[in-house]
C-alpha positions as CSV (number, residue, x, y, z in Angstrom):
1,M,-95.5,41.2,47.2
2,K,-91.8,42.0,47.5
3,I,-89.5,40.6,50.2
4,A,-85.9,41.2,51.2
5,I,-83.5,38.3,51.6
6,L,-80.4,38.7,53.7
7,S,-77.7,36.5,55.1
8,D,-74.5,36.4,56.9
9,T,-74.6,39.8,58.6
10,H,-71.9,38.7,61.0
11,N,-72.7,41.7,63.2
12,N,-71.7,44.2,60.5
13,I,-73.6,47.2,61.9
14,N,-72.8,49.5,59.0
15,N,-74.0,47.2,56.3
16,S,-77.1,46.3,58.4
17,Q,-78.0,50.0,58.6
18,L,-77.5,50.4,54.9
19,A,-79.7,47.4,54.1
20,R,-82.4,48.6,56.6
21,K,-82.5,52.0,54.8
22,K,-82.8,50.4,51.4
23,I,-85.5,48.0,52.6
24,E,-87.4,50.9,54.3
25,D,-87.2,53.0,51.1
26,S,-88.5,50.1,49.0
27,G,-91.7,49.7,51.1
28,I,-91.0,46.1,51.9
29,D,-92.2,44.8,55.2
30,T,-91.0,41.2,55.2
31,I,-87.4,40.0,55.6
32,I,-86.1,36.4,55.3
33,H,-82.7,36.1,56.9
34,C,-80.6,33.0,56.0
35,G,-78.5,33.0,59.2
36,D,-75.3,34.0,60.8
37,L,-76.3,37.1,62.6
38,T,-73.4,36.3,65.0
39,D,-74.9,38.7,67.6
40,P,-78.7,38.7,67.9
41,R,-78.7,42.4,68.8
42,I,-78.1,43.1,65.1
43,M,-81.9,42.4,64.8
44,D,-82.4,45.8,66.5
45,Y,-82.0,47.3,63.0
46,F,-84.8,45.2,61.6
47,G,-87.3,45.2,64.4
48,E,-90.2,46.8,62.6
49,F,-90.2,44.2,59.8
50,R,-91.8,40.8,59.7
51,I,-88.9,38.4,60.0
52,Y,-88.3,34.8,59.1
53,L,-84.8,33.8,60.2
54,V,-82.9,30.5,60.3
55,Y,-79.9,29.8,62.5
56,G,-76.5,29.7,61.1
57,N,-73.4,27.9,62.3
58,G,-72.3,31.2,64.1
59,D,-75.6,31.8,65.9
60,Y,-77.0,31.2,69.3
61,P,-80.6,30.0,68.7
62,H,-82.0,30.6,72.2
63,E,-80.8,34.3,72.2
64,I,-82.0,34.9,68.7
65,K,-85.5,33.4,69.3
66,Q,-85.8,35.7,72.4
67,Q,-84.5,38.8,70.6
68,I,-86.8,38.6,67.5
69,S,-89.9,37.8,69.5
70,W,-89.5,41.1,71.4
71,Y,-90.4,43.0,68.2
72,R,-93.3,41.0,66.9
73,D,-94.9,37.9,68.2
74,D,-95.4,36.6,64.6
75,N,-91.7,36.6,63.8
76,L,-90.3,33.1,63.3
77,S,-86.8,31.6,63.9
78,A,-85.8,28.0,63.5
79,D,-83.1,25.6,62.2
80,F,-84.9,25.6,58.9
81,I,-88.2,27.1,57.7
82,D,-90.8,25.6,55.3
83,L,-93.0,28.5,54.3
84,D,-95.8,29.6,52.0
85,L,-95.6,33.2,51.0
86,N,-98.1,34.6,48.5
87,G,-98.8,31.1,47.2
88,K,-95.1,30.3,46.7
89,Q,-93.4,27.5,48.5
90,F,-90.1,28.4,50.3
91,Y,-87.5,26.4,52.1
92,V,-85.0,28.4,54.0
93,T,-81.8,27.0,55.6
94,H,-78.4,28.5,56.4
95,G,-76.6,26.0,54.1
96,H,-73.9,24.6,56.4
97,D,-75.9,21.4,56.5
98,H,-75.3,20.4,52.9
99,W,-77.5,17.4,53.1
100,R,-80.5,19.4,54.2
101,L,-79.9,22.0,51.5
102,N,-79.5,19.5,48.7
103,T,-82.5,17.4,49.8
104,A,-84.7,20.5,49.7
105,V,-83.5,21.5,46.2
106,E,-83.8,17.9,44.8
107,S,-87.3,17.4,46.3
108,G,-88.9,19.6,43.6
109,K,-91.6,20.7,46.0
110,Y,-90.3,24.3,46.5
111,N,-90.5,27.3,44.2
112,Y,-87.6,28.8,46.1
113,V,-84.8,27.4,48.2
114,L,-82.9,30.1,50.1
115,H,-79.6,29.8,51.8
116,G,-76.5,31.6,52.9
117,H,-73.2,30.3,54.5
118,T,-70.9,30.6,51.5
119,H,-70.8,34.4,51.4
120,R,-71.3,34.1,47.6
121,Y,-74.3,35.3,45.6
122,R,-76.2,32.6,43.8
123,D,-79.3,32.6,41.5
124,E,-79.7,29.3,39.9
125,W,-82.6,27.2,38.6
126,I,-82.5,23.5,39.4
127,G,-85.5,22.0,37.8
128,K,-88.5,24.1,38.8
129,T,-86.7,25.3,41.9
130,R,-84.9,28.7,42.1
131,V,-82.0,28.5,44.5
132,I,-81.0,31.9,45.9
133,N,-78.1,32.9,48.1
134,P,-78.3,36.7,48.6
135,G,-74.6,37.0,49.4
136,A,-73.2,38.3,52.7
137,L,-73.5,41.6,54.5
138,G,-70.5,40.8,56.8
139,G,-68.0,38.2,57.7
140,R,-65.2,37.0,55.4
141,K,-65.3,39.0,52.2
142,L,-65.2,36.7,49.2
143,E,-67.1,39.1,46.9
144,M,-68.9,42.4,47.2
145,R,-71.4,42.7,50.0
146,S,-75.0,42.2,48.9
147,F,-78.6,41.2,49.7
148,V,-81.6,40.9,47.4
149,F,-85.2,41.9,46.8
150,L,-87.5,39.3,45.3
151,D,-90.8,40.2,43.7
152,L,-93.1,37.3,44.2
153,E,-95.5,38.5,41.5
154,T,-93.0,38.9,38.7
155,D,-90.2,36.5,40.0
156,K,-87.7,39.5,39.5
157,L,-84.7,39.3,41.7
158,E,-82.8,42.5,42.3
159,R,-79.3,42.3,43.9
160,I,-78.3,45.3,46.1
161,L,-74.6,45.7,46.2
162,F,-72.4,47.5,48.8
163,E,-68.8,48.6,48.2
């Protein structure tokens, strides 16, 4: 099983469209979004996918919850998500709550801890936990725009970069 991991779209329509096309072409049907849509309508570009989404510090949770439930009733949005996918344990948070992020990483109970917020790509092993930030699709540009594909069978992480 392969999944797409996105974060910090900040209502960037162009990069959201590019990411959608890449995800479609890859045959992936599940997206984890690490927060900061900014405008929940950006989810219109990802409506046919299974979505797990956490709220960022720039989001309006009530609007997002309503928007993503229109597409599929099995979509999930929350402040943080504790999730089992393909036998792997995930913890997803935006990352602006540093205590929550650090506690999840240090707990040792997750295979993957996913976050956004910093707009910087991260792929780091801390103990048995792989900490991933896919980078940002929008917002303040600290480095090239990116998102990632994660293969849960092989643990291969592929970073997709945009100019």
